[in-house]
One Martini backbone bead per residue (centre of mass of N, CA, C, O) as a GRO file, in nm:
protein
  130
    1MET     BB    1   5.110   3.526   5.432
    2LEU     BB    2   4.875   3.656   5.556
    3ALA     BB    3   4.693   3.633   5.306
    4GLN     BB    4   4.683   3.320   5.310
    5GLY     BB    5   4.551   3.282   5.596
    6LEU     BB    6   4.265   3.416   5.509
    7GLN     BB    7   4.217   3.179   5.351
    8THR     BB    8   3.964   2.919   5.373
    9ALA     BB    9   3.964   2.844   5.071
   10PRO     BB   10   4.045   2.691   4.820
   11PRO     BB   11   4.098   2.707   4.508
   12GLU     BB   12   3.946   2.636   4.231
   13ILE     BB   13   3.952   2.352   4.023
   14VAL     BB   14   3.966   2.334   3.674
   15VAL     BB   15   3.848   2.071   3.472
   16ALA     BB   16   3.894   1.963   3.166
   17LYS     BB   17   3.699   1.830   2.940
   18PRO     BB   18   3.677   1.636   2.694
   19ALA     BB   19   3.608   1.662   2.375
   20VAL     BB   20   3.359   1.595   2.167
   21ALA     BB   21   3.319   1.463   1.885
   22ALA     BB   22   3.207   1.551   1.601
   23ALA     BB   23   2.984   1.497   1.380
   24PRO     BB   24   2.939   1.440   1.082
   25ALA     BB   25   2.774   1.619   0.850
   26ALA     BB   26   2.614   1.383   0.722
   27ALA     BB   27   2.473   1.294   0.996
   28ALA     BB   28   2.322   1.570   1.047
   29ARG     BB   29   2.169   1.518   0.805
   30PRO     BB   30   1.883   1.457   0.682
   31ALA     BB   31   1.708   1.233   0.547
   32PRO     BB   32   1.559   1.154   0.278
   33ALA     BB   33   1.260   1.112   0.167
   34ALA     BB   34   1.093   0.827   0.131
   35VAL     BB   35   0.927   0.640  -0.094
   36ALA     BB   36   0.662   0.472  -0.077
   37PRO     BB   37   0.555   0.186  -0.146
   38ALA     BB   38   0.329   0.018  -0.323
   39LYS     BB   39   0.032  -0.045  -0.146
   40PRO     BB   40  -0.224  -0.142  -0.008
   41GLY     BB   41  -0.400   0.163   0.063
   42ASN     BB   42  -0.192   0.424  -0.011
   43GLY     BB   43  -0.281   0.565  -0.307
   44LEU     BB   44  -0.070   0.464  -0.505
   45ILE     BB   45   0.013   0.494  -0.852
   46PRO     BB   46   0.159   0.323  -1.073
   47THR     BB   47   0.356   0.347  -1.392
   48ASP     BB   48   0.423   0.056  -1.423
   49PRO     BB   49   0.310  -0.189  -1.630
   50VAL     BB   50   0.404  -0.438  -1.468
   51VAL     BB   51   0.261  -0.366  -1.203
   52LEU     BB   52  -0.025  -0.336  -1.314
   53GLU     BB   53  -0.046  -0.631  -1.421
   54ARG     BB   54   0.006  -0.773  -1.157
   55ARG     BB   55  -0.246  -0.657  -1.012
   56ARG     BB   56  -0.453  -0.776  -1.197
   57THR     BB   57  -0.372  -1.072  -1.167
   58GLU     BB   58  -0.400  -1.090  -0.860
   59THR     BB   59  -0.701  -1.014  -0.850
   60ALA     BB   60  -0.817  -1.232  -1.028
   61ASN     BB   61  -0.712  -1.474  -0.865
   62ALA     BB   62  -0.869  -1.399  -0.608
   63ILE     BB   63  -1.153  -1.406  -0.736
   64SER     BB   64  -1.146  -1.706  -0.837
   65THR     BB   65  -1.170  -1.811  -0.518
   66LEU     BB   66  -1.452  -1.748  -0.492
   67ALA     BB   67  -1.752  -1.795  -0.420
   68GLY     BB   68  -1.925  -1.857  -0.730
   69VAL     BB   69  -1.651  -1.870  -0.889
   70ASP     BB   70  -1.483  -1.984  -1.165
   71ARG     BB   71  -1.367  -1.714  -1.318
   72ALA     BB   72  -1.099  -1.463  -1.384
   73PHE     BB   73  -1.055  -1.183  -1.612
   74TRP     BB   74  -0.903  -0.952  -1.837
   75SER     BB   75  -1.037  -0.811  -2.125
   76THR     BB   76  -0.940  -0.542  -2.016
   77GLN     BB   77  -0.799  -0.282  -1.833
   78SER     BB   78  -1.127  -0.217  -1.724
   79THR     BB   79  -1.228  -0.528  -1.751
   80LEU     BB   80  -1.386  -0.770  -1.554
   81LEU     BB   81  -1.420  -1.111  -1.601
   82VAL     BB   82  -1.691  -1.306  -1.447
   83TYR     BB   83  -1.741  -1.640  -1.388
   84LEU     BB   84  -2.005  -1.816  -1.294
   85ALA     BB   85  -2.115  -2.112  -1.127
   86THR     BB   86  -2.399  -1.979  -1.057
   87ASP     BB   87  -2.698  -1.818  -1.060
   88GLU     BB   88  -2.684  -1.722  -0.743
   89ALA     BB   89  -2.435  -1.576  -0.777
   90ASP     BB   90  -2.286  -1.284  -0.574
   91PRO     BB   91  -1.964  -1.143  -0.545
   92SER     BB   92  -1.958  -0.834  -0.490
   93ALA     BB   93  -1.891  -0.812  -0.183
   94SER     BB   94  -1.606  -0.966  -0.224
   95LEU     BB   95  -1.468  -0.817  -0.479
   96CYS     BB   96  -1.445  -0.518  -0.407
   97PRO     BB   97  -1.214  -0.520  -0.198
   98LEU     BB   98  -1.002  -0.626  -0.405
   99LEU     BB   99  -1.023  -0.377  -0.596
  100GLU     BB  100  -0.984  -0.146  -0.366
  101ARG     BB  101  -0.684  -0.179  -0.297
  102TYR     BB  102  -0.665  -0.044  -0.586
  103PRO     BB  103  -0.717   0.258  -0.736
  104GLU     BB  104  -0.703   0.162  -1.047
  105LEU     BB  105  -0.942  -0.074  -0.986
  106ALA     BB  106  -1.204   0.037  -0.836
  107ALA     BB  107  -1.350   0.145  -1.128
  108SER     BB  108  -1.407  -0.107  -1.253
  109ARG     BB  109  -1.543  -0.319  -1.477
  110VAL     BB  110  -1.792  -0.572  -1.400
  111GLN     BB  111  -1.845  -0.891  -1.555
  112LEU     BB  112  -2.127  -1.102  -1.503
  113GLN     BB  113  -2.116  -1.434  -1.593
  114PRO     BB  114  -2.306  -1.672  -1.659
  115PRO     BB  115  -2.362  -1.976  -1.693
  116ALA     BB  116  -2.393  -2.219  -1.894
  117GLY     BB  117  -2.745  -2.222  -1.981
  118SER     BB  118  -2.843  -1.972  -1.878
  119GLN     BB  119  -3.115  -1.727  -1.827
  120LYS     BB  120  -2.934  -1.525  -1.747
  121SER     BB  121  -2.794  -1.219  -1.751
  122VAL     BB  122  -2.571  -0.997  -1.798
  123ARG     BB  123  -2.368  -0.818  -1.555
  124PHE     BB  124  -2.300  -0.496  -1.416
  125ARG     BB  125  -2.020  -0.352  -1.229
  126GLN     BB  126  -1.930  -0.098  -0.974
  127CYS     BB  127  -1.758  -0.012  -0.691
  128GLN     BB  128  -1.651   0.263  -0.814
  129ALA     BB  129  -1.649   0.581  -0.884
  130TYR     BB  130  -1.468   0.825  -1.059
   0.00000   0.00000   0.00000
């Protein structure tokens, strides 16, 4: 008893906290890196011919709406034929950014066809070198 009287503080009581359930092993693993979808400007060139054709069509349609352009279409996979509405039209500054959105189209050959009856000759442009 005497020994108990000398104790000034009661002994500490340790309360065990409930253990937190561990996360499943699958959740702990990092997710595999996803491949970014091909978007304008990301530098990825798709290999699917349907996607490539859709990009060509989309670009030709956008160029057809530019001022001074009558119509535009792809005469080959690498040559864009642009029919001009007037002799003075030079849409190069506007059409190059549209082509450069896609790396596979940036170095395409652009044939600027003057309007019917014009004395101007056909001109060729390339927005980016290979």
